[in-house]
VOGU-3710 file (C-alpha; in Angstrom, 3 decimals, decimal comma):
1> magevkdilk> -12,602/18,281/-17,439  -10,314/21,331/-17,599  -10,428/23,302/-20,853  -6,907/22,605/-22,095  -7,170/18,881/-21,391  -10,570/18,712/-23,019  -9,249/20,457/-26,143  -6,344/18,035/-26,473  -8,587/14,994/-26,115  -11,255/16,422/-28,413
11> nrvkgknydr> -8,728/17,202/-31,138  -6,623/14,024/-30,878  -9,114/11,315/-29,880  -11,787/10,729/-32,482  -15,362/9,427/-32,531  -16,274/6,551/-30,233  -12,826/6,615/-28,637  -13,440/10,129/-27,320  -16,882/9,086/-26,062  -15,303/6,181/-24,215
21> lvavdhpkmh> -12,845/8,485/-22,462  -15,347/11,069/-21,321  -17,620/8,276/-20,035  -15,007/7,880/-17,290  -15,396/10,973/-15,100  -11,913/11,130/-13,632  -9,950/14,372/-14,206  -6,598/12,863/-13,155  -7,002/10,123/-15,741  -7,875/12,666/-18,435
31> rfiadaielt> -4,837/14,804/-17,577  -2,517/11,806/-17,769  -3,871/10,710/-21,125  -3,740/14,229/-22,584  -0,129/14,621/-21,437  0,818/11,209/-22,909  -0,733/12,180/-26,259  1,089/15,493/-26,382  4,360/13,830/-25,382  4,393/10,776/-27,678
41> npasvyvctd> 2,438/12,315/-30,590  0,569/9,249/-31,925  -1,140/9,253/-35,312  -4,337/7,937/-33,693  -5,718/6,833/-30,345  -7,695/3,672/-29,615  -9,542/3,338/-26,311  -10,050/-0,286/-25,328  -13,045/-1,218/-23,170  -13,888/-4,547/-21,554
51> spediahira> -15,789/-5,777/-24,617  -14,709/-8,984/-26,405  -14,909/-7,032/-29,683  -12,210/-4,605/-28,518  -9,898/-7,416/-27,452  -10,474/-9,157/-30,790  -9,541/-5,896/-32,538  -6,299/-5,670/-30,545  -5,484/-9,308/-31,268  -5,936/-8,716/-34,991
61> lavkngeeip> -3,897/-5,505/-34,819  -0,967/-7,353/-33,214  -0,903/-9,692/-36,225  -1,392/-6,892/-38,743  1,478/-4,875/-37,214  3,784/-7,896/-37,285  4,184/-8,105/-33,504  2,572/-11,534/-33,480  2,642/-14,368/-36,009  -0,346/-16,732/-36,307
71> lnikghtchf> 0,680/-20,347/-35,673  -0,605/-23,679/-36,915  -3,148/-24,062/-34,093  -6,166/-21,760/-33,853  -5,720/-19,088/-31,178  -1,938/-19,476/-31,005  0,455/-16,682/-31,971  4,179/-16,043/-31,538  5,981/-12,825/-30,613  9,717/-12,140/-30,941
81> dgisdqgrdt> 11,726/-9,733/-28,817  15,043/-8,332/-29,996  18,151/-10,446/-29,443  19,305/-8,034/-26,697  15,860/-7,633/-25,132  15,216/-11,088/-23,690  14,851/-10,529/-19,953  14,394/-8,005/-17,155  17,108/-5,362/-17,363  17,928/-4,657/-13,730
91> fstryllpag> 20,502/-2,004/-14,710  18,051/0,146/-16,697  15,182/-0,272/-14,221  15,379/2,470/-11,600  13,275/4,368/-9,102  12,615/8,079/-9,556  13,295/9,588/-6,131  13,219/13,200/-4,937  16,619/14,817/-4,409  18,167/13,774/-1,108
101> sslgeslksv> 16,057/10,641/-0,585  17,199/7,029/-0,865  15,854/3,496/-0,600  19,252/2,150/0,400  22,358/1,054/-1,472  20,751/-2,129/-2,801  17,940/-0,383/-4,718  18,939/1,523/-7,866  17,502/4,996/-8,277  17,874/8,235/-10,201
111> ekqagtkeir> 17,056/11,759/-9,076  13,424/12,317/-9,974  13,638/15,598/-11,864  16,628/14,540/-13,972  15,322/11,008/-14,527  11,873/12,203/-15,531  13,384/14,604/-18,054  15,621/11,862/-19,458  12,858/9,352/-20,055  10,340/11,912/-21,289
121> dllknsmagr> 12,935/13,062/-23,811  13,206/9,442/-24,986  9,408/9,191/-25,180  9,070/12,460/-27,130  7,336/11,697/-30,466  7,990/7,976/-29,885  4,522/7,051/-31,189  4,622/9,262/-34,274  3,006/7,414/-37,152  1,609/4,731/-34,840
131> emiicfwclg> -1,564/4,177/-32,865  -1,687/4,757/-29,128  -3,735/2,174/-27,237  -5,341/3,085/-23,920  -6,590/0,186/-21,808  -7,971/-0,365/-18,318  -7,274/-3,338/-16,031  -7,645/-4,447/-12,420  -5,019/-6,022/-10,198  -6,742/-8,537/-7,933
141> pvgsdftipc> -10,376/-9,706/-8,141  -12,725/-6,951/-9,291  -14,770/-5,244/-6,598  -12,778/-6,434/-3,573  -10,550/-4,932/-0,893  -7,630/-6,279/-2,927  -8,512/-4,455/-6,177  -6,155/-1,837/-7,635  -7,329/-0,124/-10,864  -4,647/0,368/-13,530
151> lqitdspyvv> -4,356/2,435/-16,705  -1,944/1,210/-19,405  -0,928/3,388/-22,362  1,217/1,732/-25,039  1,869/1,596/-28,772  2,195/-2,194/-28,672  -0,895/-4,308/-29,370  1,185/-7,304/-28,208  1,343/-5,750/-24,741  -2,420/-5,174/-24,637
161> hsesllyrpg> -3,187/-8,642/-26,024  -0,937/-10,163/-23,356  -2,544/-8,130/-20,594  -6,001/-9,229/-21,753  -4,934/-12,795/-20,954  -3,164/-11,890/-17,723  -5,473/-9,362/-16,028  -9,091/-8,754/-15,193  -10,916/-6,071/-17,210  -11,127/-2,632/-15,621
171> yeqfkklgeg> -12,960/-0,166/-17,880  -16,303/-0,562/-16,095  -14,480/-0,404/-12,762  -12,922/2,939/-13,766  -16,372/4,322/-14,546  -17,286/3,719/-10,884  -14,208/5,404/-9,404  -14,653/8,630/-7,527  -12,461/11,600/-8,407  -10,235/11,022/-5,379
181> hgffrflhse> -9,682/7,309/-5,996  -6,123/6,515/-6,984  -4,916/4,158/-9,681  -1,616/2,916/-11,108  -0,435/4,459/-14,411  1,861/3,011/-17,057  3,203/4,687/-20,185  5,184/2,506/-22,602  6,572/2,883/-26,100  8,546/0,364/-28,115
191> gelengvskn> 10,468/3,258/-29,617  12,000/3,054/-33,072  11,619/-0,394/-34,626  13,994/-2,324/-36,870  12,808/-5,590/-38,404  9,816/-5,382/-36,093  11,745/-5,129/-32,801  12,935/-2,261/-30,607  16,091/-0,876/-32,214  17,622/1,300/-29,503
201> hnlrrvyidl> 17,977/-1,263/-26,729  21,014/0,658/-25,452  18,524/3,420/-24,605  16,106/1,040/-22,886  14,774/2,686/-19,749  12,204/1,597/-17,166  11,700/4,323/-14,560  9,340/3,971/-11,610  7,863/6,990/-9,837  6,724/5,749/-6,437
211> edelvysvnt> 5,254/9,096/-5,336  2,956/9,385/-8,333  2,367/5,612/-8,778  3,546/5,930/-12,362  5,880/3,861/-14,552  7,562/4,920/-17,798  9,219/2,373/-20,113  10,721/2,907/-23,560  12,817/1,158/-26,230  11,836/-2,336/-25,111
221> qyggstmglk> 9,308/-5,016/-26,053  10,120/-7,718/-23,477  6,974/-8,462/-21,475  8,553/-8,057/-18,045  9,504/-4,464/-18,930  6,425/-3,509/-20,945  3,411/-5,170/-19,337  3,139/-2,565/-16,630  0,875/-4,641/-14,431  3,503/-7,348/-13,869
231> klalrlaiqk> 6,633/-6,673/-11,818  6,487/-2,911/-12,450  3,120/-2,770/-10,679  4,495/-5,045/-7,957  7,023/-2,325/-7,090  4,228/0,230/-6,789  2,102/-2,204/-4,784  4,865/-2,950/-2,263  5,136/0,775/-1,546  1,345/1,120/-1,289
241> asregwlaeh> 1,058/-1,965/0,924  3,710/-0,649/3,314  1,610/2,482/3,846  -1,698/0,669/4,196  -0,796/-2,410/6,256  -0,960/-5,314/3,791  1,618/-7,274/1,766  2,434/-7,501/-1,949  4,642/-10,529/-2,627  6,349/-12,365/-5,497
251> mfvmgvhgpk> 4,411/-15,550/-4,725  2,213/-18,231/-6,240  -1,093/-19,207/-4,623  -2,239/-22,816/-4,888  -4,647/-25,302/-3,379  -2,880/-28,383/-2,001  -5,264/-31,339/-1,770  -4,881/-33,470/1,333  -6,763/-36,446/2,789  -10,587/-36,601/2,720
261> nrvtyftgaf> -10,959/-33,885/0,042  -9,265/-31,279/2,241  -7,792/-28,235/0,468  -5,075/-26,198/2,182  -3,908/-23,031/0,448  -0,197/-22,350/0,135  1,756/-19,404/-1,186  5,354/-19,624/-2,335  8,240/-17,374/-3,361  10,899/-18,579/-5,813
271> psacgktsts> 13,215/-16,567/-8,072  12,390/-16,879/-11,771  13,167/-20,263/-13,377  13,490/-21,981/-9,998  10,289/-24,046/-10,019  7,673/-21,485/-9,006  5,187/-22,065/-11,813  5,788/-25,833/-11,872  5,073/-25,993/-8,132  1,818/-24,085/-8,526
281> mlpgqtivgd> 0,928/-26,564/-11,309  1,706/-29,790/-9,446  -0,415/-32,762/-10,578  -3,556/-33,293/-8,551  -3,429/-29,785/-7,079  -5,224/-26,588/-8,124  -3,769/-23,245/-9,147  -4,966/-19,827/-8,036  -1,912/-17,997/-9,392  1,740/-18,551/-10,254
291> diayfrkkeg> 3,478/-15,204/-9,753  2,201/-12,340/-7,564  -0,017/-12,357/-4,482  -1,574/-9,703/-2,275  -2,114/-10,546/1,419  -4,584/-8,967/3,822  -5,680/-9,828/7,334  -9,393/-10,528/7,626  -11,125/-11,611/10,859  -7,937/-13,027/12,333
301> qmravnvekg> -6,942/-14,885/9,177  -4,180/-14,237/6,682  -5,806/-14,310/3,242  -4,329/-13,971/-0,253  -5,414/-13,401/-3,850  -3,754/-13,880/-7,199  -3,142/-10,413/-8,563  -3,442/-11,822/-12,092  -5,715/-14,233/-13,953  -3,140/-15,621/-16,379
311> ifgiiqdvse> 0,413/-16,930/-16,628  3,442/-15,380/-18,329  5,542/-18,476/-17,817  8,988/-19,708/-18,797  8,461/-22,431/-21,393  11,857/-24,154/-21,231  11,477/-27,770/-20,025  7,678/-27,696/-20,244  6,858/-31,166/-21,552  3,873/-33,462/-21,905
321> kddpviykvl> 5,371/-35,821/-19,310  6,235/-33,289/-16,610  3,659/-30,530/-17,244  0,588/-32,204/-18,800  -1,926/-29,486/-17,876  0,121/-26,629/-19,363  1,214/-28,760/-22,314  -2,433/-29,464/-23,165  -3,150/-25,735/-23,538  0,076/-25,207/-25,500
331> tnpmevifsn> -0,917/-27,864/-28,036  -4,674/-27,341/-28,408  -6,917/-24,607/-29,862  -6,931/-22,063/-27,041  -5,600/-18,513/-26,824  -1,837/-18,629/-26,240  1,003/-16,227/-27,044  4,424/-17,839/-27,404  7,505/-15,637/-27,288  11,083/-16,255/-28,426
341> vlldankrpy> 10,577/-19,901/-29,373  11,621/-21,497/-32,686  9,090/-21,704/-35,532  9,431/-24,290/-38,275  8,220/-23,781/-41,849  4,721/-24,933/-40,820  4,526/-22,364/-37,998  4,836/-24,975/-35,298  6,592/-23,761/-32,113  9,563/-25,532/-30,522
351> wlgmgceipp> 11,329/-24,777/-27,274  14,207/-26,103/-25,216  13,413/-29,212/-23,188  10,001/-29,850/-24,726  10,738/-33,558/-25,075  10,973/-33,924/-28,854  13,544/-33,350/-31,571  14,015/-29,696/-32,554  14,295/-28,882/-36,291  17,747/-27,882/-37,605
361> egtnfsgawf> 16,416/-24,610/-38,995  13,537/-22,187/-38,682  12,761/-18,675/-37,442  13,529/-17,380/-33,951  14,367/-14,155/-32,105  17,525/-13,778/-34,197  15,655/-14,049/-37,524  16,345/-16,974/-39,852  18,013/-19,603/-37,669  20,060/-22,740/-38,412
371> ngkaddqgnp> 22,187/-25,112/-36,374  25,560/-23,471/-35,758  24,350/-19,870/-36,065  26,349/-17,488/-33,858  25,962/-13,899/-32,676  28,375/-11,013/-33,316  30,682/-12,233/-30,540  30,782/-15,771/-31,908  28,502/-17,205/-29,230  26,137/-19,928/-30,471
381> ippahknary> 22,488/-18,845/-30,757  20,133/-21,513/-29,394  17,005/-22,482/-31,359  14,836/-20,957/-28,639  15,801/-18,621/-25,825  16,217/-20,000/-22,301  13,792/-17,305/-21,161  11,243/-18,021/-23,927  7,702/-17,616/-22,613  4,069/-18,561/-22,995
391> tlsipdldnc> 1,114/-16,384/-22,038  -2,243/-17,990/-21,300  -5,372/-17,547/-19,207  -5,683/-19,610/-16,001  -9,386/-20,457/-16,552  -8,250/-22,391/-19,650  -6,301/-24,779/-17,406  -7,986/-27,963/-16,231  -6,652/-27,411/-12,712  -7,924/-23,846/-12,238
401> dpalndtngv> -8,978/-23,442/-8,598  -12,599/-22,339/-8,096  -11,389/-19,592/-5,723  -9,460/-17,765/-8,498  -11,785/-14,753/-8,349  -12,908/-14,977/-4,718  -13,158/-11,366/-3,574  -12,233/-12,355/-0,003  -9,121/-14,262/-1,057  -8,153/-17,704/0,247
411> pvggivyggr> -6,970/-18,547/3,784  -3,207/-19,162/3,797  -2,102/-22,316/5,612  1,535/-22,436/4,561  4,233/-20,287/2,936  7,132/-21,784/0,965  10,483/-20,216/0,056  12,761/-21,856/-2,498  15,650/-21,209/-4,862  18,528/-22,843/-6,728
421> dsdtwnpveq> 20,802/-24,252/-4,037  23,228/-27,053/-4,857  24,678/-27,767/-1,429  22,942/-26,285/1,627  19,174/-26,565/2,148  17,343/-29,893/2,406  14,546/-30,686/-0,078  11,905/-29,557/2,455  12,080/-28,152/5,964  9,706/-26,349/8,312
431> afdwnegiil> 10,838/-23,305/10,260  10,478/-23,397/14,035  8,123/-20,385/14,106  6,991/-17,344/12,095  9,982/-15,145/12,960  12,537/-17,857/12,118  10,654/-18,580/8,910  10,665/-14,980/7,750  14,319/-14,448/8,729  16,084/-17,775/8,056
441> kgaalesett> 13,938/-18,949/5,124  12,742/-15,724/3,491  15,157/-12,939/4,389  18,171/-15,267/4,001  17,136/-16,649/0,616  19,928/-17,173/-1,912  19,671/-18,558/-5,427  21,789/-19,132/-8,495  20,970/-16,669/-11,290  19,090/-17,812/-14,414
451> aatlgkqgvr> 18,246/-16,570/-17,910  15,195/-14,667/-16,609  17,494/-11,767/-15,691  20,043/-10,266/-18,061  23,635/-10,977/-17,025  25,854/-13,896/-16,050  24,061/-17,108/-15,095  24,843/-19,593/-12,325  26,036/-17,013/-9,762  24,792/-17,507/-6,190
461> tfnlmsnldf> 22,995/-14,283/-5,256  21,119/-12,942/-2,245  17,401/-12,548/-2,994  15,350/-11,925/0,139  11,808/-13,287/-0,124  12,552/-13,781/-3,853  11,538/-10,136/-4,089  14,830/-8,222/-4,132  14,444/-6,992/-7,713  11,035/-5,515/-6,881
471> vsiplgkyvq> 11,230/-4,190/-3,317  10,532/-0,466/-3,384  11,041/0,353/0,293  14,206/0,093/2,418  15,079/-3,577/2,837  15,182/-3,505/6,628  11,724/-1,962/6,738  10,480/-4,632/4,342  11,785/-7,414/6,627  10,176/-5,792/9,679
481> inldfakgvk> 6,824/-5,410/7,909  6,843/-9,128/7,106  7,720/-9,995/10,700  4,919/-7,798/12,030  2,290/-9,091/9,629  1,551/-12,151/11,787  0,374/-9,926/14,644  -3,351/-10,374/15,205  -3,473/-13,580/13,153  -4,972/-16,403/15,221
491> kpplifsvny> -2,997/-19,154/13,486  -0,103/-17,790/11,405  0,796/-19,926/8,377  3,636/-22,395/8,829  6,743/-21,433/6,865  8,774/-23,935/4,850  11,861/-23,946/2,669  12,216/-26,238/-0,331  15,173/-27,019/-2,554  14,726/-28,828/-5,872
501> flrgkdgkyl> 18,364/-28,390/-6,917  20,400/-30,218/-4,272  23,339/-32,105/-5,802  25,358/-35,089/-4,647  29,140/-35,405/-4,489  29,136/-36,431/-8,158  27,396/-33,174/-9,128  24,142/-34,872/-10,134  20,765/-33,752/-8,827  19,513/-35,844/-5,924
511> ntmadkliwi> 15,848/-35,369/-6,901  13,702/-35,719/-9,978  11,366/-32,969/-11,129  8,396/-35,013/-9,944  9,647/-35,175/-6,339  8,553/-31,619/-5,557  4,979/-32,945/-5,251  6,023/-34,994/-2,229  7,641/-32,061/-0,446  4,490/-29,963/-0,828
521> lwaelrvngd> 2,166/-32,805/0,209  4,275/-33,352/3,331  4,045/-29,632/4,129  0,246/-29,852/3,794  0,173/-32,702/6,314  2,298/-30,664/8,729  0,010/-27,632/8,474  -2,902/-29,845/9,496  -1,038/-31,709/12,250  -1,226/-35,094/10,533
531> vdaiktptgf> 2,462/-36,082/10,806  5,304/-35,618/13,248  8,741/-34,305/12,264  12,363/-34,514/13,329  13,781/-31,453/15,069  17,177/-30,504/13,620  19,437/-27,490/14,217  17,986/-25,884/11,063  14,279/-26,710/11,419  11,817/-29,608/11,272
541> ipkyedlarl> 12,369/-32,262/8,587  10,164/-35,208/7,559  10,453/-38,671/9,025  11,591/-41,322/6,580  8,455/-43,432/6,971  6,146/-40,553/6,011  8,120/-39,722/2,868  8,386/-43,383/1,823  4,597/-43,681/2,067  4,002/-40,474/0,076
551> fkehlktqft> 6,424/-41,527/-2,674  4,715/-44,899/-2,963  1,156/-43,495/-2,933  1,627/-40,522/-5,240  4,602/-41,322/-7,489  4,519/-45,126/-7,362  8,251/-45,102/-6,628  10,436/-46,422/-3,831  12,128/-43,827/-1,675  15,062/-45,602/-0,041
561> kddyekqfti> 16,734/-44,911/3,268  19,882/-44,103/1,292  17,961/-41,490/-0,742  16,591/-40,029/2,470  19,951/-39,847/4,207  21,702/-38,176/1,259  18,977/-35,568/0,878  18,203/-34,802/4,513  21,677/-34,813/6,021  22,199/-31,497/7,815
571> ripenlakld> 25,186/-29,714/6,263  26,588/-27,573/9,073  29,579/-25,947/7,253  27,411/-24,889/4,310  24,703/-23,505/6,601  27,274/-21,543/8,601  28,822/-20,163/5,409  25,390/-19,103/4,206  24,709/-17,235/7,449  28,070/-15,472/7,142
581> rvekiyrdkv> 27,435/-14,421/3,520  23,940/-13,123/4,165  24,731/-11,430/7,463  27,586/-9,520/5,801  25,136/-8,179/3,208  22,775/-6,926/5,898  25,579/-5,368/7,964  27,259/-3,728/4,969  24,298/-2,690/2,832  21,119/-2,577/4,940
591> pdtpkilfdt> 21,622/0,014/7,709  18,010/-0,274/8,916  18,150/-4,059/9,478  15,983/-5,018/12,492  18,036/-6,205/15,474  15,950/-9,396/15,646  17,505/-10,543/12,361  21,033/-10,460/13,776  19,842/-12,022/17,032  18,168/-14,840/15,104
601> faearkrfks> 21,291/-15,400/13,026  23,353/-15,558/16,238  21,027/-18,118/17,826  21,063/-20,237/14,662  24,863/-20,078/14,480  25,060/-21,218/18,112  22,749/-24,167/17,386  24,734/-25,183/14,306  28,080/-25,116/16,120  26,737/-26,970/19,149
611> aaeklgdyis> 25,319/-29,710/16,926  28,603/-30,019/15,046  30,534/-30,426/18,289  28,275/-33,314/19,295  27,547/-35,039/15,979  30,020/-33,709/13,411  29,770/-31,383/10,422  27,394/-33,606/8,471  24,530/-34,974/10,543  22,436/-37,866/9,304
621> pfellgk> 18,727/-37,602/10,125  18,979/-41,110/11,571  21,573/-39,863/14,072  19,067/-37,296/15,309  16,675/-40,151/16,000  19,371/-42,144/17,719  19,289/-44,853/15,040
//
């Protein structure tokens, strides 16, 4: 340890905390910590190891500091973010890039030297009077090819408590790292607080340094901007993966249980609040992870791991009827952090769509709340936020898959892309091959915006692979890397699209929330060659008889031919319009788009128009069978 660094740590880190730091022989880590201490000027420093006692200390500190409120069930707490700090801020989240470099028009950036100065100025003395917490975590199962060590520095015990539920411990792993082994670094401060929440949200900044694998965030408490290992680490991982030949994706990993006790592993990409977590939690299936996956090729197989070990999930519409496994954890003595829900006088949490009556008054993210309360602009304040969350540990779920911590990952049989789409995609469809799946299902993904991102809701937006907010390399390169990843794989996963939000002419949804189970079970049968399908201009769709049987067996409901025809009619005008919208984005904003994308769009357009000439703009699946 260099003299100056050693002096800073010796003078500012006391007793056992200093001993814990020097037990990790990694000069780069020591330099980063010393710099963070000098910059933020904390009153004290706490070094968190993997021990249960340290996590218990952090949990108690979050309550003592007022960042979490104990609830009426043992192990449950509630955290509130500021009224203007309720989702990912895509405007204030930027990449720090060297002068003259660019990731393309679609990815926001700031010149590295100027941006670093700006955010370090905001971080200057930001921890004065508070305790700095240093903690160590691992992305991916510990001790595997997938593992990435991470160092989080923050003044928020809520952040550390959350990460203890979401990530695998990493202190002992850091002690094994050689001096040249890299790791991800995160420095966060809540900044000045007012009534317990970040005051200067107008100075919220989240800056990502891809070269140095470092993220700064300040003046925010929202988990998506402060838990560095979530989407901030995903941005670093995508860059790292592009260099090293693997994939980092915004995807769940789940075990789908087919006939004769067969388990087929699926991954799936959905924008936030579009059914991603609820799909990974389908009844009768098992969850590996609900949010982020790393993929590697091993012995001719495509294999994936859950980067996390917990869920930071949207709680709106979680109910005992539709989400019994999650609801059980949310209503029983287990460790759960609620955020931005409503608390009644008895410290019971309520959220939107939970399936029971919500009290007329209580405490929420706006403070004391009552029916009819409005914000400064006169907009009504809901009892709980639409992006209210729960944080829990996956091993506490009854449907936790035994492969959660498998160091080799799970073999991927199918990949699913989905989003909010009222009028174009069918409920489930299989792509013709890997390239068409990546291009027409993943790279052409659109979805209506939700409360998970700050800004106007309900706007149809382009979101390739459901990863647009997090891609940290040029978009065309990212598409090409996904296309190339199937090379050398003996049996590439089948690729599917799903759509849970298709509406009829009357504007009502054509499906229930439960129906998504059937689409995934059908996809599992297709992966294993158990059922045939109908070839359409857009892909392969299920036969009516197979869906009717699945609905009867698994949901005990009748799926009529009328239901089938309404949902699986091929909508040629809408599909053509979608191709036009997405192609324009690639031509106007993605100069490095691979030629194969435009060629694939052209072939699809030709198929759509040819089908329309023969069968009309709206093609019944029965017409394709000649019935």
